[in-house]
Structure formats: C-alpha cells, structure tokens
NUVEXDO-525275 format. One record per residue: residue number from 0; residue in three letters; x, y, z of N, C-alpha, C in turn. Coordinates in steps of 0.1 Angstrom, whole numbers, padded with zeros to 4 digits. Example, Ala and Ser with C-alpha at 12.3 -4.5 7.8 and 13.67 -1.06 7.14 Angstrom:
% residues 2
{0,ALA,{0132,-0057,0078},{0123,-0045,0078},{0132,-0033,0078}}
{1,SER,{0128,-0022,0071},{0137,-0011,0071},{0129,0000,0079}}
% end
This chain:
% residues 329
{0,MET,{1442,0462,-0271},{1432,0459,-0281},{1424,0447,-0277}}
{1,ASN,{1432,0437,-0271},{1425,0425,-0267},{1416,0428,-0254}}
{2,PHE,{1421,0437,-0246},{1413,0441,-0234},{1400,0447,-0238}}
{3,LEU,{1401,0456,-0248},{1389,0463,-0253},{1379,0453,-0258}}
{4,TYR,{1384,0444,-0266},{1376,0433,-0272},{1369,0425,-0261}}
{5,TYR,{1377,0421,-0251},{1371,0413,-0240},{1360,0421,-0232}}
{6,THR,{1363,0434,-0230},{1353,0442,-0222},{1340,0443,-0230}}
{7,ILE,{1341,0446,-0243},{1329,0447,-0251},{1321,0434,-0252}}
{8,THR,{1329,0423,-0254},{1323,0410,-0254},{1315,0406,-0241}}
{9,LYS,{1322,0409,-0230},{1316,0407,-0217},{1303,0414,-0215}}
{10,ASN,{1303,0427,-0219},{1291,0436,-0217},{1280,0431,-0225}}
{11,ILE,{1283,0427,-0238},{1273,0422,-0247},{1267,0409,-0241}}
{12,TYR,{1275,0400,-0235},{1271,0388,-0230},{1261,0390,-0218}}
{13,PHE,{1265,0399,-0209},{1257,0401,-0197},{1244,0408,-0201}}
{14,CYS,{1244,0417,-0212},{1232,0423,-0217},{1222,0413,-0222}}
{15,LEU,{1228,0403,-0229},{1220,0392,-0235},{1214,0384,-0224}}
{16,ILE,{1221,0381,-0213},{1216,0373,-0202},{1205,0381,-0195}}
{17,LYS,{1207,0394,-0194},{1197,0402,-0187},{1184,0403,-0196}}
{18,ILE,{1186,0404,-0209},{1174,0404,-0218},{1167,0391,-0217}}
{19,ASN,{1175,0380,-0217},{1168,0366,-0216},{1161,0364,-0203}}
{20,MET,{1167,0369,-0192},{1161,0368,-0179},{1148,0376,-0179}}
{21,ASN,{1148,0388,-0185},{1136,0396,-0185},{1125,0389,-0193}}
{22,ILE,{1129,0383,-0204},{1119,0376,-0212},{1114,0364,-0205}}
{23,TYR,{1123,0357,-0198},{1119,0345,-0190},{1109,0350,-0179}}
{24,ASN,{1113,0360,-0171},{1105,0365,-0160},{1091,0370,-0166}}
{25,GLN,{1091,0376,-0177},{1079,0381,-0183},{1070,0369,-0186}}
{26,TYR,{1075,0358,-0192},{1067,0346,-0195},{1062,0340,-0182}}
{27,ILE,{1070,0338,-0172},{1066,0333,-0159},{1055,0341,-0153}}
{28,SER,{1057,0355,-0153},{1047,0364,-0148},{1034,0363,-0155}}
{29,ALA,{1035,0362,-0168},{1022,0361,-0176},{1015,0348,-0174}}
{30,ILE,{1022,0337,-0173},{1016,0324,-0170},{1008,0324,-0157}}
{31,LEU,{1016,0329,-0146},{1010,0329,-0133},{0998,0339,-0132}}
{32,ARG,{1000,0350,-0139},{0989,0360,-0140},{0976,0354,-0146}}
{33,ILE,{0978,0347,-0157},{0966,0341,-0163},{0960,0330,-0154}}
{34,PHE,{0968,0323,-0147},{0963,0312,-0138},{0955,0318,-0127}}
{35,VAL,{0960,0329,-0121},{0953,0335,-0110},{0940,0342,-0115}}
{36,GLY,{0941,0348,-0127},{0929,0354,-0133},{0918,0343,-0135}}
{37,LEU,{0922,0332,-0140},{0912,0321,-0143},{0907,0316,-0130}}
{38,ALA,{0915,0316,-0120},{0909,0311,-0106},{0898,0321,-0102}}
{39,PHE,{0900,0334,-0104},{0890,0343,-0100},{0877,0342,-0109}}
{40,VAL,{0880,0340,-0122},{0868,0338,-0131},{0860,0325,-0127}}
{41,ALA,{0867,0314,-0124},{0861,0302,-0120},{0853,0304,-0108}}
{42,SER,{0859,0311,-0098},{0852,0314,-0085},{0839,0321,-0088}}
{43,ALA,{0840,0331,-0096},{0828,0339,-0099},{0817,0331,-0106}}
{44,ILE,{0820,0324,-0116},{0811,0316,-0123},{0804,0305,-0115}}
{45,LEU,{0812,0298,-0107},{0807,0287,-0098},{0798,0293,-0087}}
{46,LYS,{0802,0304,-0082},{0793,0311,-0072},{0780,0314,-0078}}
{47,TYR,{0780,0320,-0090},{0768,0324,-0096},{0759,0312,-0100}}
{48,ILE,{0764,0301,-0103},{0756,0289,-0106},{0748,0285,-0095}}
{49,SER,{0753,0287,-0082},{0745,0283,-0070},{0743,0296,-0062}}
{50,VAL,{0740,0307,-0069},{0739,0320,-0062},{0728,0320,-0051}}
{51,ASP,{0717,0312,-0053},{0707,0312,-0042},{0713,0307,-0029}}
{52,LEU,{0721,0297,-0029},{0727,0292,-0017},{0738,0302,-0012}}
{53,PHE,{0745,0308,-0021},{0755,0318,-0017},{0748,0330,-0010}}
{54,ASP,{0736,0334,-0015},{0728,0344,-0009},{0726,0340,0006}}
{55,LEU,{0721,0328,0008},{0717,0324,0021},{0729,0322,0030}}
{56,TYR,{0741,0318,0024},{0753,0317,0032},{0757,0331,0038}}
{57,VAL,{0756,0341,0029},{0760,0355,0033},{0749,0360,0043}}
{58,PHE,{0737,0357,0040},{0726,0362,0049},{0727,0356,0063}}
{59,GLU,{0733,0344,0064},{0734,0338,0077},{0743,0346,0086}}
{60,HIS,{0752,0354,0081},{0761,0363,0089},{0753,0373,0097}}
{61,ASN,{0740,0375,0093},{0732,0385,0100},{0737,0399,0100}}
{62,LEU,{0743,0403,0088},{0748,0417,0087},{0738,0425,0079}}
{63,PHE,{0731,0419,0069},{0723,0427,0060},{0709,0419,0059}}
{64,SER,{0699,0427,0054},{0686,0420,0051},{0688,0411,0039}}
{65,VAL,{0678,0403,0036},{0678,0394,0025},{0680,0402,0012}}
{66,SER,{0672,0413,0010},{0673,0421,-0002},{0686,0427,-0004}}
{67,VAL,{0692,0433,0006},{0706,0439,0005},{0716,0428,0002}}
{68,THR,{0715,0417,0008},{0724,0405,0006},{0724,0401,-0008}}
{69,GLU,{0712,0399,-0014},{0711,0394,-0028},{0717,0404,-0038}}
{70,THR,{0717,0417,-0035},{0724,0427,-0043},{0739,0426,-0041}}
{71,LEU,{0743,0426,-0029},{0758,0426,-0026},{0765,0413,-0031}}
{72,THR,{0758,0402,-0030},{0764,0389,-0036},{0767,0390,-0051}}
{73,ARG,{0757,0396,-0058},{0759,0397,-0072},{0770,0408,-0076}}
{74,LEU,{0771,0418,-0067},{0781,0428,-0069},{0795,0422,-0066}}
{75,LEU,{0796,0414,-0056},{0809,0407,-0053},{0813,0397,-0064}}
{76,ILE,{0803,0390,-0069},{0806,0380,-0080},{0810,0388,-0093}}
{77,THR,{0804,0400,-0095},{0808,0408,-0107},{0822,0413,-0105}}
{78,ALA,{0826,0417,-0093},{0840,0422,-0091},{0850,0411,-0093}}
{79,GLU,{0847,0399,-0088},{0856,0387,-0090},{0858,0384,-0105}}
{80,LEU,{0846,0384,-0112},{0847,0380,-0126},{0855,0391,-0135}}
{81,VAL,{0852,0404,-0132},{0858,0414,-0140},{0873,0415,-0137}}
{82,LEU,{0877,0414,-0124},{0891,0414,-0120},{0898,0402,-0127}}
{83,GLY,{0892,0390,-0127},{0898,0378,-0134},{0900,0380,-0149}}
{84,ILE,{0890,0386,-0155},{0891,0388,-0170},{0901,0398,-0173}}
{85,LEU,{0901,0409,-0166},{0911,0420,-0168},{0925,0414,-0166}}
{86,PHE,{0927,0406,-0156},{0940,0401,-0152},{0945,0391,-0164}}
{87,VAL,{0936,0383,-0169},{0939,0373,-0179},{0943,0381,-0192}}
{88,PHE,{0936,0391,-0195},{0939,0398,-0208},{0948,0410,-0206}}
{89,ASN,{0955,0411,-0195},{0966,0421,-0193},{0961,0435,-0194}}
{90,ILE,{0949,0438,-0188},{0943,0451,-0189},{0943,0458,-0175}}
{91,HIS,{0949,0469,-0174},{0951,0476,-0161},{0957,0467,-0151}}
{92,VAL,{0968,0460,-0155},{0974,0450,-0147},{0979,0456,-0134}}
{93,ARG,{0985,0468,-0134},{0990,0473,-0122},{0979,0475,-0111}}
{94,LEU,{0968,0481,-0115},{0957,0484,-0106},{0950,0470,-0102}}
{95,VAL,{0948,0462,-0112},{0941,0449,-0109},{0950,0440,-0100}}
{96,TYR,{0963,0441,-0102},{0973,0433,-0093},{0970,0437,-0078}}
{97,TYR,{0970,0449,-0075},{0968,0453,-0061},{0953,0450,-0056}}
{98,CYS,{0944,0451,-0065},{0930,0447,-0062},{0929,0432,-0058}}
{99,VAL,{0936,0424,-0066},{0936,0410,-0064},{0943,0407,-0051}}
{100,MET,{0954,0413,-0048},{0961,0411,-0035},{0952,0415,-0024}}
{101,PHE,{0945,0426,-0025},{0936,0431,-0015},{0924,0421,-0013}}
{102,PHE,{0919,0415,-0023},{0908,0405,-0022},{0913,0393,-0015}}
{103,LEU,{0925,0388,-0019},{0930,0376,-0012},{0933,0378,0002}}
{104,ALA,{0939,0390,0005},{0942,0393,0019},{0929,0395,0028}}
{105,GLY,{0920,0402,0022},{0907,0404,0029},{0899,0392,0032}}
{106,PHE,{0898,0383,0021},{0891,0370,0023},{0898,0361,0033}}
{107,THR,{0911,0361,0033},{0919,0353,0042},{0917,0357,0056}}
{108,LEU,{0917,0370,0058},{0915,0376,0072},{0901,0372,0076}}
{109,TYR,{0891,0374,0067},{0877,0370,0071},{0876,0356,0075}}
{110,LEU,{0883,0347,0068},{0882,0332,0071},{0889,0329,0084}}
{111,PHE,{0900,0336,0088},{0906,0335,0101},{0897,0339,0112}}
{112,LEU,{0890,0350,0110},{0881,0355,0121},{0867,0349,0121}}
{113,LEU,{0863,0342,0110},{0850,0337,0109},{0844,0330,0121}}
{114,PRO,{0850,0320,0127},{0844,0313,0138},{0843,0321,0151}}
{115,TYR,{0850,0332,0151},{0851,0340,0164},{0840,0351,0164}}
{116,PHE,{0835,0354,0152},{0825,0365,0151},{0811,0361,0146}}
{117,PHE,{0811,0349,0139},{0798,0346,0132},{0795,0331,0135}}
{118,GLU,{0782,0328,0136},{0778,0314,0138},{0773,0309,0125}}
{119,VAL,{0782,0305,0116},{0778,0301,0103},{0785,0287,0100}}
{120,ASP,{0780,0280,0090},{0786,0268,0086},{0799,0270,0080}}
{121,ILE,{0810,0263,0085},{0823,0265,0080},{0828,0253,0071}}
{122,THR,{0819,0244,0069},{0822,0232,0061},{0823,0235,0046}}
{123,ASN,{0816,0246,0042},{0817,0251,0028},{0816,0266,0028}}
{124,CYS,{0827,0273,0025},{0828,0287,0025},{0824,0293,0012}}
{125,HIS,{0819,0285,0003},{0814,0290,-0010},{0824,0297,-0019}}
{126,CYS,{0837,0294,-0017},{0847,0300,-0026},{0844,0297,-0041}}
{127,TYR,{0840,0284,-0043},{0836,0279,-0056},{0822,0274,-0056}}
{128,GLY,{0813,0281,-0049},{0799,0277,-0048},{0797,0263,-0042}}
{129,THR,{0788,0255,-0048},{0786,0241,-0043},{0792,0231,-0052}}
{130,THR,{0798,0236,-0063},{0805,0226,-0072},{0817,0221,-0067}}
{131,ILE,{0826,0229,-0061},{0838,0225,-0054},{0837,0230,-0040}}
{132,VAL,{0835,0220,-0031},{0833,0224,-0017},{0846,0225,-0010}}
{133,LEU,{0849,0237,-0005},{0861,0239,0003},{0857,0243,0017}}
{134,SER,{0863,0237,0027},{0861,0241,0041},{0868,0254,0044}}
{135,ARG,{0867,0259,0056},{0874,0271,0060},{0889,0269,0059}}
{136,GLY,{0894,0258,0064},{0909,0256,0063},{0913,0254,0049}}
{137,GLU,{0906,0247,0041},{0910,0245,0027},{0909,0259,0019}}
{138,SER,{0900,0267,0022},{0899,0280,0016},{0910,0289,0020}}
{139,ILE,{0914,0288,0032},{0926,0296,0036},{0939,0291,0029}}
{140,GLY,{0940,0278,0028},{0952,0272,0020},{0952,0277,0006}}
{141,LYS,{0940,0277,0000},{0939,0281,-0014},{0943,0295,-0016}}
{142,ASN,{0938,0304,-0007},{0942,0318,-0008},{0957,0321,-0006}}
{143,VAL,{0962,0313,0004},{0977,0315,0006},{0985,0310,-0006}}
{144,ALA,{0980,0299,-0012},{0987,0295,-0025},{0986,0305,-0036}}
{145,LEU,{0975,0311,-0038},{0973,0321,-0048},{0981,0334,-0044}}
{146,PHE,{0982,0337,-0031},{0990,0348,-0027},{1005,0346,-0030}}
{147,LEU,{1010,0334,-0028},{1024,0331,-0031},{1026,0332,-0046}}
{148,LEU,{1017,0327,-0054},{1019,0328,-0068},{1019,0343,-0073}}
{149,MET,{1012,0352,-0066},{1011,0366,-0069},{1025,0373,-0067}}
{150,ILE,{1033,0367,-0058},{1046,0373,-0056},{1055,0372,-0068}}
{151,PHE,{1052,0362,-0077},{1060,0361,-0089},{1054,0367,-0101}}
{152,VAL,{1042,0374,-0099},{1036,0382,-0109},{1040,0396,-0108}}
{153,SER,{1046,0401,-0119},{1051,0415,-0118},{1042,0424,-0125}}
{154,PRO,{1037,0435,-0118},{1028,0444,-0125},{1035,0453,-0135}}
{155,LYS,{1049,0453,-0135},{1056,0462,-0144},{1054,0457,-0159}}
{156,PHE,{1051,0444,-0161},{1049,0439,-0174},{1034,0442,-0179}}
{157,SER,{1031,0454,-0179},{1017,0458,-0182},{1016,0467,-0194}}
{158,THR,{1005,0467,-0201},{1003,0476,-0212},{0991,0485,-0208}}
{159,SER,{0991,0497,-0213},{0980,0506,-0211},{0976,0512,-0224}}
{160,LYS,{0963,0511,-0227},{0957,0517,-0239},{0946,0526,-0234}}
{161,LYS,{0943,0535,-0242},{0932,0545,-0239},{0919,0538,-0238}}
{162,TRP,{0917,0527,-0246},{0904,0521,-0246},{0902,0511,-0234}}
{163,HIS,{0913,0508,-0227},{0912,0499,-0215},{0902,0504,-0205}}
{164,LYS,{0902,0517,-0203},{0893,0523,-0192},{0879,0520,-0196}}
{165,TRP,{0875,0523,-0208},{0861,0521,-0212},{0857,0506,-0213}}
{166,VAL,{0867,0498,-0217},{0864,0483,-0216},{0861,0479,-0202}}
{167,SER,{0869,0483,-0193},{0867,0479,-0179},{0854,0484,-0173}}
{168,ILE,{0851,0497,-0176},{0838,0502,-0171},{0826,0495,-0177}}
{169,THR,{0827,0493,-0190},{0816,0486,-0198},{0814,0472,-0193}}
{170,LEU,{0825,0465,-0191},{0825,0451,-0187},{0819,0450,-0173}}
{171,GLY,{0823,0459,-0164},{0817,0458,-0151},{0802,0461,-0150}}
{172,ALA,{0798,0471,-0158},{0784,0475,-0158},{0775,0464,-0164}}
{173,VAL,{0780,0459,-0176},{0772,0449,-0183},{0771,0436,-0175}}
{174,THR,{0782,0432,-0169},{0782,0420,-0161},{0773,0421,-0149}}
{175,PHE,{0773,0432,-0142},{0764,0434,-0131},{0749,0433,-0135}}
{176,ILE,{0746,0440,-0146},{0732,0440,-0151},{0728,0426,-0155}}
{177,VAL,{0737,0419,-0162},{0733,0405,-0166},{0731,0396,-0154}}
{178,PHE,{0740,0398,-0144},{0738,0389,-0132},{0725,0393,-0125}}
{179,MET,{0721,0405,-0125},{0709,0410,-0118},{0696,0405,-0126}}
{180,VAL,{0698,0402,-0139},{0686,0399,-0147},{0685,0383,-0149}}
{181,ILE,{0696,0376,-0152},{0695,0362,-0154},{0690,0355,-0142}}
{182,ASN,{0696,0357,-0131},{0691,0351,-0118},{0688,0363,-0109}}
{183,ALA,{0677,0369,-0111},{0674,0381,-0104},{0672,0379,-0089}}
{184,PRO,{0676,0389,-0081},{0672,0388,-0067},{0657,0387,-0065}}
{185,ASN,{0653,0380,-0055},{0638,0377,-0053},{0630,0390,-0053}}
{186,TYR,{0635,0401,-0046},{0628,0413,-0045},{0626,0419,-0059}}
{187,LEU,{0635,0418,-0068},{0634,0423,-0082},{0625,0414,-0090}}
{188,TYR,{0626,0401,-0088},{0619,0391,-0096},{0604,0393,-0093}}
{189,THR,{0600,0396,-0081},{0586,0397,-0078},{0580,0410,-0084}}
{190,VAL,{0588,0421,-0085},{0584,0433,-0091},{0581,0431,-0106}}
{191,ILE,{0590,0424,-0113},{0589,0422,-0127},{0578,0412,-0131}}
{192,HIS,{0577,0401,-0124},{0568,0390,-0128},{0554,0391,-0121}}
{193,LYS,{0554,0396,-0109},{0541,0397,-0101},{0534,0384,-0101}}
{194,GLU,{0540,0373,-0097},{0534,0360,-0096},{0522,0360,-0086}}
{195,LYS,{0512,0353,-0090},{0500,0351,-0081},{0500,0336,-0077}}
{196,ILE,{0499,0334,-0064},{0498,0321,-0058},{0484,0317,-0056}}
{197,GLN,{0480,0306,-0062},{0466,0302,-0061},{0466,0288,-0055}}
{198,ILE,{0459,0287,-0043},{0458,0274,-0037},{0443,0272,-0034}}
{199,ASP,{0440,0259,-0032},{0426,0256,-0028},{0425,0255,-0013}}
{200,ILE,{0420,0265,-0007},{0419,0266,0008},{0410,0256,0014}}
{201,SER,{0399,0253,0007},{0389,0244,0012},{0395,0230,0012}}
{202,VAL,{0402,0226,0002},{0408,0213,0001},{0419,0211,0012}}
{203,TYR,{0426,0222,0014},{0437,0222,0025},{0430,0220,0039}}
{204,GLU,{0420,0227,0041},{0413,0226,0055},{0408,0213,0057}}
{205,SER,{0402,0207,0046},{0396,0193,0047},{0407,0183,0050}}
{206,ALA,{0419,0184,0042},{0430,0175,0044},{0436,0176,0058}}
{207,LEU,{0437,0189,0063},{0443,0191,0076},{0434,0184,0087}}
{208,LEU,{0421,0185,0085},{0411,0180,0095},{0413,0164,0096}}
{209,HIS,{0415,0158,0084},{0417,0144,0084},{0431,0139,0087}}
{210,SER,{0440,0148,0089},{0454,0144,0091},{0456,0141,0106}}
{211,GLY,{0447,0146,0115},{0449,0145,0129},{0458,0155,0135}}
{212,LYS,{0462,0165,0127},{0471,0175,0132},{0465,0189,0132}}
{213,GLU,{0452,0190,0132},{0445,0203,0130},{0448,0211,0142}}
{214,ALA,{0447,0206,0154},{0450,0214,0166},{0463,0221,0166}}
{215,GLU,{0474,0213,0163},{0487,0218,0163},{0489,0229,0152}}
{216,PHE,{0483,0226,0140},{0485,0235,0129},{0477,0247,0129}}
{217,THR,{0467,0248,0138},{0458,0260,0139},{0460,0267,0152}}
{218,ASP,{0470,0264,0160},{0472,0270,0173},{0479,0283,0171}}
{219,GLY,{0472,0294,0172},{0478,0308,0171},{0483,0310,0157}}
{220,LYS,{0495,0317,0156},{0501,0320,0144},{0510,0309,0140}}
{221,GLN,{0508,0304,0128},{0516,0293,0123},{0520,0295,0108}}
{222,ILE,{0532,0292,0105},{0536,0292,0091},{0537,0278,0086}}
{223,ILE,{0528,0274,0077},{0526,0261,0072},{0533,0260,0058}}
{224,CYS,{0543,0251,0057},{0551,0249,0045},{0548,0236,0038}}
{225,LEU,{0543,0237,0026},{0540,0225,0018},{0552,0222,0010}}
{226,TYR,{0559,0212,0013},{0572,0208,0007},{0571,0195,0000}}
{227,SER,{0580,0193,-0010},{0583,0180,-0015},{0597,0177,-0011}}
{228,ALA,{0599,0165,-0006},{0612,0161,0000},{0624,0162,-0010}}
{229,GLY,{0620,0160,-0023},{0631,0160,-0033},{0632,0173,-0041}}
{230,CYS,{0624,0183,-0037},{0624,0196,-0044},{0635,0205,-0040}}
{231,ARG,{0644,0210,-0049},{0655,0218,-0046},{0651,0232,-0040}}
{232,PHE,{0640,0237,-0046},{0636,0250,-0041},{0629,0249,-0028}}
{233,CYS,{0623,0238,-0025},{0617,0236,-0012},{0628,0236,-0001}}
{234,LYS,{0639,0229,-0004},{0651,0229,0005},{0656,0243,0007}}
{235,HIS,{0657,0250,-0003},{0662,0264,-0002},{0653,0273,0006}}
{236,ALA,{0640,0271,0004},{0630,0278,0012},{0630,0275,0026}}
{237,ALA,{0632,0262,0029},{0633,0258,0043},{0645,0264,0050}}
{238,LEU,{0657,0264,0043},{0669,0270,0049},{0667,0285,0050}}
{239,LYS,{0661,0292,0040},{0659,0306,0041},{0650,0310,0053}}
{240,LEU,{0639,0302,0054},{0630,0305,0065},{0637,0303,0079}}
{241,HIS,{0645,0292,0080},{0652,0290,0092},{0662,0301,0096}}
{242,LEU,{0669,0306,0086},{0678,0317,0088},{0671,0330,0092}}
{243,ILE,{0660,0333,0086},{0652,0345,0090},{0648,0344,0104}}
{244,LEU,{0643,0332,0108},{0639,0330,0122},{0651,0331,0132}}
{245,LYS,{0662,0325,0128},{0674,0326,0136},{0680,0340,0137}}
{246,ASN,{0680,0347,0126},{0686,0361,0127},{0677,0371,0135}}
{247,HIS,{0664,0368,0135},{0655,0377,0142},{0650,0371,0156}}
{248,GLN,{0656,0359,0159},{0654,0353,0172},{0639,0350,0174}}
{249,LEU,{0633,0344,0163},{0619,0341,0164},{0617,0326,0166}}
{250,PRO,{0606,0322,0172},{0604,0308,0176},{0602,0299,0164}}
{251,GLU,{0610,0288,0164},{0609,0278,0153},{0597,0269,0154}}
{252,ASP,{0591,0268,0166},{0579,0260,0168},{0567,0265,0162}}
{253,HIS,{0567,0277,0156},{0556,0283,0150},{0556,0280,0135}}
{254,VAL,{0565,0271,0131},{0566,0267,0117},{0563,0252,0116}}
{255,LYS,{0554,0248,0107},{0551,0234,0105},{0553,0230,0090}}
{256,ALA,{0553,0217,0087},{0556,0213,0074},{0546,0203,0070}}
{257,VAL,{0543,0202,0057},{0534,0192,0051},{0541,0186,0039}}
{258,PHE,{0542,0172,0039},{0547,0165,0028},{0536,0156,0022}}
{259,TRP,{0539,0150,0010},{0528,0141,0006},{0531,0127,0011}}
{260,SER,{0520,0120,0013},{0520,0107,0019},{0529,0097,0010}}
{261,GLY,{0534,0088,0017},{0543,0078,0009},{0558,0082,0010}}
{262,THR,{0560,0094,0015},{0574,0099,0016},{0580,0092,0029}}
{263,PRO,{0590,0085,0028},{0596,0078,0040},{0600,0088,0050}}
{264,ASP,{0599,0085,0063},{0603,0094,0074},{0618,0097,0073}}
{265,SER,{0626,0087,0068},{0640,0089,0067},{0643,0100,0056}}
{266,LEU,{0636,0100,0046},{0638,0110,0035},{0633,0124,0040}}
{267,ILE,{0623,0125,0048},{0618,0137,0053},{0629,0143,0063}}
{268,ASN,{0634,0134,0072},{0644,0138,0081},{0657,0143,0074}}
{269,HIS,{0660,0136,0063},{0672,0140,0055},{0669,0154,0049}}
{270,PHE,{0657,0157,0045},{0653,0170,0039},{0658,0181,0049}}
{271,PHE,{0656,0179,0062},{0660,0189,0071},{0675,0189,0075}}
{272,THR,{0680,0176,0078},{0694,0175,0082},{0703,0179,0071}}
{273,ASP,{0700,0177,0058},{0708,0180,0047},{0711,0195,0047}}
{274,GLN,{0701,0203,0052},{0702,0218,0052},{0708,0223,0066}}
{275,LYS,{0710,0213,0074},{0716,0216,0088},{0706,0225,0095}}
{276,ILE,{0693,0221,0095},{0683,0229,0102},{0674,0219,0110}}
{277,PRO,{0668,0224,0121},{0660,0216,0129},{0648,0209,0122}}
{278,ILE,{0645,0197,0126},{0634,0189,0120},{0621,0195,0126}}
{279,LEU,{0612,0200,0117},{0600,0206,0121},{0589,0195,0123}}
{280,GLU,{0579,0199,0131},{0567,0191,0132},{0560,0190,0119}}
{281,TYR,{0557,0179,0114},{0551,0178,0101},{0540,0167,0100}}
{282,THR,{0532,0168,0089},{0522,0158,0086},{0522,0155,0072}}
{283,THR,{0514,0146,0067},{0514,0143,0053},{0500,0143,0047}}
{284,PHE,{0498,0147,0035},{0486,0146,0027},{0487,0136,0016}}
{285,ARG,{0476,0131,0012},{0476,0122,0000},{0482,0130,-0012}}
{286,VAL,{0489,0123,-0021},{0495,0130,-0032},{0486,0138,-0041}}
{287,ASP,{0474,0132,-0044},{0464,0139,-0053},{0459,0151,-0045}}
{288,THR,{0457,0150,-0032},{0452,0161,-0024},{0462,0172,-0023}}
{289,PHE,{0475,0168,-0021},{0486,0178,-0020},{0487,0186,-0033}}
{290,LEU,{0486,0179,-0045},{0487,0186,-0058},{0475,0194,-0061}}
{291,ASN,{0463,0190,-0056},{0451,0198,-0058},{0452,0211,-0050}}
{292,ILE,{0458,0211,-0038},{0460,0223,-0030},{0470,0232,-0037}}
{293,THR,{0481,0227,-0041},{0492,0236,-0046},{0492,0238,-0060}}
{294,GLY,{0484,0230,-0068},{0483,0232,-0082},{0496,0227,-0089}}
{295,GLY,{0504,0219,-0081},{0517,0214,-0086},{0528,0223,-0084}}
{296,SER,{0526,0234,-0078},{0537,0244,-0076},{0542,0242,-0062}}
{297,MET,{0555,0241,-0061},{0561,0240,-0047},{0574,0247,-0047}}
{298,PRO,{0578,0252,-0035},{0570,0251,-0022},{0559,0261,-0022}}
{299,VAL,{0549,0259,-0013},{0539,0268,-0010},{0539,0271,0005}}
{300,ILE,{0540,0283,0009},{0540,0287,0023},{0528,0295,0027}}
{301,LEU,{0520,0289,0037},{0508,0295,0042},{0510,0302,0055}}
{302,PHE,{0504,0314,0057},{0505,0321,0070},{0491,0319,0076}}
{303,SER,{0491,0311,0087},{0478,0308,0093},{0477,0315,0107}}
{304,ASP,{0466,0322,0108},{0463,0329,0121},{0451,0322,0127}}
{305,ASN,{0453,0313,0137},{0442,0306,0143},{0434,0298,0133}}
{306,GLY,{0441,0292,0123},{0435,0284,0113},{0430,0291,0101}}
{307,THR,{0430,0305,0101},{0426,0312,0089},{0438,0316,0081}}
{308,ILE,{0438,0313,0068},{0450,0316,0060},{0449,0331,0056}}
{309,VAL,{0459,0338,0061},{0458,0353,0058},{0468,0357,0047}}
{310,GLN,{0478,0349,0045},{0488,0352,0034},{0493,0339,0028}}
{311,GLN,{0499,0341,0016},{0505,0329,0009},{0518,0334,0003}}
{312,ALA,{0527,0325,0001},{0540,0328,-0005},{0546,0315,-0011}}
{313,ASN,{0555,0318,-0020},{0564,0307,-0025},{0578,0310,-0022}}
{314,TYR,{0587,0303,-0028},{0602,0305,-0025},{0606,0319,-0029}}
{315,ILE,{0601,0324,-0040},{0605,0338,-0045},{0599,0349,-0037}}
{316,THR,{0586,0347,-0033},{0579,0358,-0026},{0580,0357,-0011}}
{317,LEU,{0587,0347,-0006},{0589,0346,0008},{0599,0356,0013}}
{318,SER,{0593,0367,0018},{0602,0378,0022},{0605,0378,0037}}
{319,GLU,{0616,0384,0040},{0621,0385,0054},{0611,0393,0062}}
{320,GLN,{0607,0404,0057},{0598,0413,0064},{0584,0407,0066}}
{321,LYS,{0579,0399,0056},{0566,0393,0057},{0566,0383,0069}}
{322,VAL,{0577,0375,0071},{0578,0366,0082},{0579,0373,0095}}
{323,VAL,{0588,0383,0096},{0590,0390,0108},{0577,0397,0113}}
{324,ASP,{0570,0404,0104},{0558,0411,0107},{0547,0401,0112}}
{325,PHE,{0546,0389,0106},{0536,0380,0109},{0539,0373,0123}}
{326,LEU,{0551,0370,0126},{0554,0363,0138},{0558,0372,0150}}
{327,HIS,{0557,0385,0147},{0560,0395,0158},{0549,0395,0168}}
{328,PHE,{0552,0392,0180},{0542,0390,0191},{0542,0403,0200}}
% end
C-alpha cells in the first residue's frame, strides 16, 4: 500500500515539474519571440524613416535600376515589418519562425560576402537606417545574437485561427501600399504630381558669365547642379548622381556644381566628403541671383549642351535614364 502511494505521489510530482517547465519554457519563448519581433519592427521603421538613403545604399550594389531598387526596398521593409508584427502577436508563428531564421541567415551571409563582391560603404549597412549606425561587423554581431535568441524560441507554442491568414495578407498588402504612397518612389511621385521646374535661364547665363567659369561650364555636355551646402535633398541628389555615374562608368568631370556666395570652402568640401563622393569643380553665385534662378527650390540640375540648357531636373525628377542618355558619347 505504501509502495503504491509512493509511486502515485512520485508520478504526480514529476508531472507537476513537467507542467511547470513547459509553462516556464513557454514564457521564455514568448518573451524572446516578442523581443526578436520588435527588433524586426524597429529595423523596418528606422529604414523607412531614411528610405531615400536606403534606396541609394541598395542602388550602389549596381544590381538593379533606380526605379526597381526603390520598389524592392519598400517590399523588403514591408516584409520585415509584417514578420515582426506577426511574431509579436503570435500569428502564424511556425511559418514566421522559419522566415525570420531565413532572413537572419540570408542577411548574415550577405554581410560576410559584401566586401568581396560589391564596392559599397561598409561603415553603415542600414540595418536600422541612419538612426542607429551599425558597421558590417556590428551588423553581423547583431544578427548572430538574434539567431542565438531564436534557438530558445519554440514554434510549437503557437496558435492558429482561421482569420490569421486574412490578417496576414491584409497587413502585408496595406503596409506595402502605405509605404509606396507616404514616401513614394521617385518614378511614381513624378507620375502623380507632374512637377514643373521653372528657372530663369537668362539670369543663370548672366551669372555664369560673371563667375569666370563660363568656359568650363559650357564645354560640351555638362550637368550643372545648383546646390545649397546645408540642403538635405541636395546631398541626396549629389550622392544619387555620383552613383549613377559610377554604376554606368560615366565621367565625373562632366558634372559641375554651383553654390551661393558666402558659403565657406570648408563647408562646400564637407558637402561632398560627408557623402563620400569626389569634390566637383564648382563656382558660386550671389545669394539673390541664386534664388532668382532657382525660385528658392533646391536642388536644381541643368543639362547643358555647349552652354544651351536642354533639360532640367530636381531631386525627384533626376532619373537614371535621363543622365545616361545625356552623357552617352
């Protein structure tokens, strides 16, 4: 009788331990799952905040055109955000678990191979945009840490509801559309808004004549960029133009810059070095003249053929094809 009592008591004890361990493991799994999911959500949001620079970072790999790149970056950010949200809220956890592992493994492999296949800046891999700057090595460390945390996340603690499928599809579709609209790719923005660039050509030609740089700025085909040294979009335009020339192996000496007078040379040099691009030949116009030419809108990019302005563009309408076609000799 005592033996039977002992056996029953022992079995109950071990069952309770097993139940407690399962509950404990479930809590640990849930906490780590939410942490990894939030890491994906943060990565997506911070990438999108500086999506213009993320576009240029991906474009620098010279795999896709600017237009295709701008679409793929928003698709990638959508995938990161949706996976993170689904992981946090325990929706399709089994499927999302393996997708997250695939993302981490894929990005880690990409980072390992990056310097051997691509000539890109590795001081910021844009894992968290420009808000949290992580170098290639730091990004690899971050991915390995998340990968180790995923080992303790069990996909067996998942729930499945019929409405989960429709929530996932709707969330993905709506997120992608919102991302394409709020900060639209340049090719889509130009179709919707059809911006017209108006500059005073006669004032520009007069200012160029008095700058002492007319010969250099009117020699053959030249792309003349009117920049403000402190303008964020001017910096983005300068980097975009540099990458287009680099990817298509076009000469950089056919690009000139104009700043307004009074801008220190050190600030102008920093304008270029901050983007890690070559310092262009430049001149300066008086502030009032500069603003009369551009109408206060910057940057303005002029396509000059032997001194005749044949095309105009701004940051949004500066297209890869336009530059390539113009400078093709």
